[in-house]
N, C-alpha and C positions, 0 to 999 in steps of 0.2 A: 223373793217379794217382803216374805218377815225381814229379814236386816234392815231390807227398805225402811221400813214401819216403825222397827226398831231406832235406826239414824232419827230420822223423822222425830220423833217423841222424843226421844237425848237433845236434840234443835235447841223446840219445845221448850224442854223443859233451861237447855243453854238461860237458851237468851228472859227468862222467868230472874232465875236467881239472874244474872245478874243486868235485870231494870232493877231489883227489889236492893241488890247491891247496893245501885248509884243512886238510887232512893236516898236509902238510908245516908250513902255519902252526903250528901240535897242536905237531907237535916240534918245534918253537922255543922257545916258549911253557912243554910240559912241559917243556926243557932247567931255564929256567932257576925255571921253579917247583916240580915236581913228580919231580925225577929222587933230589935231596935224598934222600931219602926214599923213593919211586917203583924208587927206580933207570932209569938209562940204558935200558932196556932192560925198562921197567916189572917186572920180577918182584920187586922188594923186597927184594934178593937187598943192599938197602944194614946197617949199623950199628945203622942208628933203622928201616927197614925190619922188619926180625929182629924186633928186642923188641916194636917194634909191632903182633905178626902181619902184616903188612901183606897184599890178600888182592897175590895174581897179576894182576895185570889182562890176561893172557892167558888168564885160568882164561874157562873152563866159567861159572861163578854170575857173572865179570863180566862177560862173553861177550854173558850174556844177562838181564843188567835193559836195562833199553826206555829208547832214548835220555833221555828223563823226568830217568830212574832217577836215574840219571850225572851229570845234573847237577845233577837236584838236591843229593846227595856231593858233588859240585862248590861248587852256591853256598849252602849251611847246614854244608859237612862234616861229621866219621863219628867219630865218637870221640874221640880223639889228633887225625884232618887238619883240621886248620880249618877254614872260612871262607875264599871267597876272592869269595864275598861281595861288592861295592865294592871288589876290587882283580885283578877281571880283568868285562870288558865279555859281555856274550851272546852277541857274536862269536864271543871267544875262548874260552870256552867250548866252543861248540859245537864248533871246530877244533880243541880239546884229546877231547874227545871223538870226532874225525872217526879224530884217531891214536887214540887209545886201538883202535878199531872194527879198524883198522891192525896194529893192534900183537896184533890176535884171528889173519886169518889165516894 
């Protein structure tokens, strides 16, 4: 019984560490690929962001989107946002989405 409990704790800690690492990698990708328009804080308070009326990534509207929906937007683009298909790997897109989730906390 104790072994199962310890294994469960280790799995939870491993998942938490993986999510944190994904968000950290996502922050670096976000800074290089997304911050020009979305701003370094994801609020869209840049001249480009304001002119395009970019949504605040902290907002409930964005945070309530599913990961699959966010990935579709990153992959295919939306409105004036360019697609990142072929520019980012699936893993990199997942890392950016992890970072976007961190912005909502």
